[in-house]
C-alpha positions as CSV (number, residue, x, y, z in Angstrom):
1,M,11.4,-46.5,7.9
2,K,13.4,-47.0,11.0
3,N,13.7,-44.6,14.0
4,L,16.6,-42.2,14.1
5,R,16.6,-42.5,17.9
6,D,18.0,-45.9,17.3
7,H,21.1,-44.7,15.7
8,T,24.1,-42.6,16.7
9,F,26.3,-41.1,14.0
10,K,29.6,-39.2,14.1
11,A,29.5,-37.9,10.5
12,I,27.0,-36.9,8.1
13,F,27.7,-37.2,4.3
14,F,25.7,-35.1,2.0
15,D,24.9,-35.2,-1.6
16,W,25.2,-31.6,-3.2
17,D,22.8,-30.9,-6.3
18,N,19.2,-30.7,-5.3
19,T,19.9,-31.8,-1.7
20,L,21.8,-28.8,-0.3
21,V,21.4,-26.5,-3.5
22,D,18.7,-26.2,-6.1
23,T,20.3,-26.8,-9.6
24,W,17.6,-28.5,-11.6
25,P,17.0,-25.4,-13.8
26,I,20.7,-25.1,-14.6
27,I,21.1,-28.8,-15.2
28,F,17.8,-28.7,-17.5
29,K,19.4,-25.9,-19.4
30,A,23.0,-27.5,-19.7
31,S,21.5,-31.0,-20.8
32,N,19.4,-29.6,-23.5
33,A,22.4,-27.4,-24.8
34,A,24.4,-30.6,-25.2
35,L,21.6,-32.3,-26.9
36,K,20.8,-29.3,-29.3
37,H,24.5,-29.2,-30.2
38,F,24.5,-32.7,-31.6
39,G,20.8,-32.2,-33.2
40,L,19.3,-34.5,-30.7
41,P,15.6,-33.9,-29.5
42,E,15.6,-31.7,-26.3
43,A,14.5,-33.5,-23.1
44,T,11.9,-32.7,-20.6
45,L,12.8,-32.1,-17.0
46,E,11.6,-35.5,-15.9
47,E,13.6,-37.2,-18.5
48,I,16.8,-35.4,-17.3
49,K,16.1,-36.3,-13.8
50,I,16.1,-40.0,-14.7
51,R,19.3,-39.5,-16.8
52,A,21.0,-37.6,-13.9
53,Q,20.9,-40.7,-11.8
54,L,24.2,-41.4,-13.5
55,S,27.2,-39.2,-13.5
56,T,28.1,-37.5,-16.8
57,R,31.2,-39.6,-17.2
58,E,29.0,-42.7,-17.0
59,G,25.7,-41.5,-18.5
60,F,27.1,-39.4,-21.5
61,P,28.7,-42.1,-23.4
62,K,25.4,-44.0,-23.6
63,L,23.7,-41.1,-24.9
64,F,26.4,-39.4,-27.0
65,G,28.6,-42.3,-28.0
66,E,32.1,-41.5,-29.2
67,Q,31.2,-37.7,-28.9
68,W,30.4,-37.8,-25.1
69,E,33.5,-36.0,-24.0
70,E,32.6,-33.1,-26.3
71,A,29.0,-33.2,-25.0
72,R,30.2,-33.3,-21.5
73,G,32.3,-30.1,-22.1
74,I,29.2,-28.2,-23.5
75,F,27.2,-29.4,-20.5
76,Y,29.6,-28.2,-18.1
77,Q,30.5,-25.0,-19.9
78,T,26.8,-24.1,-19.7
79,I,26.8,-24.9,-16.0
80,F,29.9,-22.8,-15.5
81,E,28.3,-19.9,-17.3
82,N,25.3,-20.1,-15.0
83,K,27.2,-21.0,-11.8
84,D,26.1,-17.8,-10.0
85,D,22.4,-18.9,-10.2
86,V,23.0,-21.9,-7.9
87,R,21.2,-21.1,-4.8
88,L,21.2,-22.8,-1.4
89,Y,17.9,-24.0,-0.2
90,E,16.6,-21.6,2.5
91,G,18.0,-22.3,5.8
92,T,20.7,-24.7,4.6
93,H,23.7,-22.8,5.7
94,S,22.6,-22.3,9.3
95,S,21.5,-26.0,9.5
96,L,25.2,-27.0,8.5
97,Q,26.5,-24.7,11.1
98,A,24.4,-26.2,13.8
99,L,25.5,-29.8,12.8
100,K,29.0,-28.8,13.0
101,K,28.7,-26.8,16.4
102,S,26.9,-30.1,17.8
103,G,30.0,-32.2,17.0
104,Y,29.1,-33.8,13.6
105,L,31.5,-34.1,10.9
106,I,30.3,-33.0,7.6
107,A,31.3,-34.4,4.1
108,I,30.1,-33.4,0.7
109,I,30.1,-36.3,-1.8
110,S,28.7,-35.4,-5.3
111,N,29.0,-36.6,-9.0
112,K,29.5,-33.2,-10.0
113,K,32.9,-32.5,-11.7
114,C,35.2,-31.9,-8.7
115,E,36.6,-28.5,-9.8
116,L,33.2,-26.9,-10.2
117,L,31.9,-28.4,-7.0
118,R,34.6,-27.0,-5.0
119,E,34.1,-23.6,-6.6
120,E,30.4,-23.6,-5.8
121,V,30.9,-24.8,-2.3
122,K,33.5,-22.0,-1.8
123,R,31.4,-19.3,-3.2
124,L,28.5,-20.2,-0.9
125,N,30.6,-20.4,2.0
126,I,29.6,-23.9,3.1
127,P,30.9,-25.2,6.2
128,Y,32.4,-28.8,5.7
129,D,35.3,-31.0,6.9
130,F,35.9,-33.0,3.6
131,I,34.7,-32.9,-0.1
132,L,34.8,-35.2,-3.1
133,G,33.4,-34.9,-6.6
134,S,33.7,-36.6,-9.8
135,G,37.1,-37.1,-10.9
136,D,38.4,-37.3,-7.3
137,S,38.0,-41.2,-7.2
138,P,38.3,-43.9,-9.8
139,Q,34.5,-44.1,-10.1
140,D,31.4,-42.1,-9.4
141,K,28.3,-42.8,-7.3
142,P,26.7,-45.3,-6.9
143,H,30.1,-47.2,-6.7
144,P,31.4,-47.0,-3.2
145,D,34.7,-45.5,-4.1
146,M,34.1,-41.9,-2.8
147,G,32.5,-43.1,0.4
148,L,35.3,-45.4,1.1
149,M,37.8,-42.6,0.6
150,T,35.7,-40.2,3.0
151,L,35.4,-43.1,5.6
152,K,39.1,-43.6,5.6
153,H,39.8,-39.8,5.8
154,F,37.8,-39.6,9.0
155,G,38.8,-43.1,10.3
156,L,35.3,-44.2,10.5
157,Q,33.3,-47.3,10.0
158,P,30.2,-47.3,7.8
159,H,27.8,-47.6,10.8
160,E,29.3,-44.3,12.2
161,A,28.1,-42.3,9.3
162,V,24.8,-41.6,7.3
163,Y,24.4,-40.4,3.7
164,I,21.9,-37.9,2.7
165,G,20.7,-37.5,-0.9
166,D,17.7,-36.8,-3.1
167,S,18.0,-39.6,-5.8
168,I,18.0,-43.5,-6.2
169,T,21.7,-43.2,-7.1
170,D,22.4,-41.8,-3.7
171,W,20.5,-44.6,-1.8
172,M,22.2,-47.2,-4.0
173,F,25.6,-45.5,-3.0
174,A,24.7,-45.8,0.7
175,Q,23.7,-49.3,0.2
176,N,27.0,-50.2,-1.5
177,L,28.8,-48.9,1.5
178,N,26.6,-50.8,4.0
179,M,25.6,-47.3,5.3
180,A,22.4,-45.8,6.6
181,A,20.6,-43.6,4.0
182,I,18.2,-40.7,4.5
183,A,16.2,-39.5,1.6
184,I,15.4,-35.6,1.0
185,G,12.3,-35.0,-1.0
186,N,9.6,-37.4,-2.5
187,D,11.5,-39.1,-5.4
188,A,10.1,-42.8,-5.8
189,Y,12.2,-45.4,-4.0
190,D,11.2,-48.6,-2.5
191,G,14.5,-49.7,-1.0
192,P,15.6,-49.5,2.7
193,L,15.8,-46.1,4.0
194,L,16.4,-44.8,7.7
195,A,14.0,-41.9,7.2
196,R,12.7,-39.5,4.8
197,F,12.4,-35.6,5.2
198,N,11.1,-33.0,2.8
199,T,14.1,-30.7,3.4
200,V,17.6,-30.7,4.8
201,N,16.4,-28.3,7.6
202,E,13.7,-30.8,8.8
203,L,16.3,-33.4,8.9
204,V,18.8,-31.4,10.8
205,K,16.2,-30.4,13.5
206,K,15.7,-34.0,14.2
207,L,19.5,-34.9,14.2
208,L,20.2,-32.2,16.6
209,E,17.9,-34.0,19.2
210,Y,20.7,-36.7,19.1
211,P,24.2,-35.2,19.3
212,A,27.2,-36.7,17.6
213,T,28.8,-39.7,19.4
């Protein structure tokens, strides 16, 4: 793990689900609704967390075969029906406001279906400068498409931004962009990380010690 003091950034790119908001209970419910519909065994939360390392448009074809689009529809319908249960982690809103006030650009890059992502972000009144979800680019994370689009939007190079996420997919995404990565939570990962924090709030407190360049 390297020292944040040795790096200066202009932009902070965030994952959404289970980085800024707690959605595991909803993802668990939606995943098992799709499995149950097709007569497949329900999955444990740990199994679902492993499967969630792929976006639905990449992972569902492997799980549901030719019926993957119908399964994806059931998955997202369940999430939509429970969308009001999406909750920000405590202190996240004020932390993002503090980042913007200090001069950082904020992007949200998620494998969640783009329409639903924007609806959730709007409902929770999240401050941001740019947002991309599944369907906004040819390929989802960990492919670098969405990151390259975001860098182009801001006119930045990879070393001028850092990606914050909670999963192996997020850190692979950052590696594919040649971008620094910071982990949120304790998910096992032995690849290169700039730092690891328990919460976004802890990370932001540290970032605010080093204002945007």
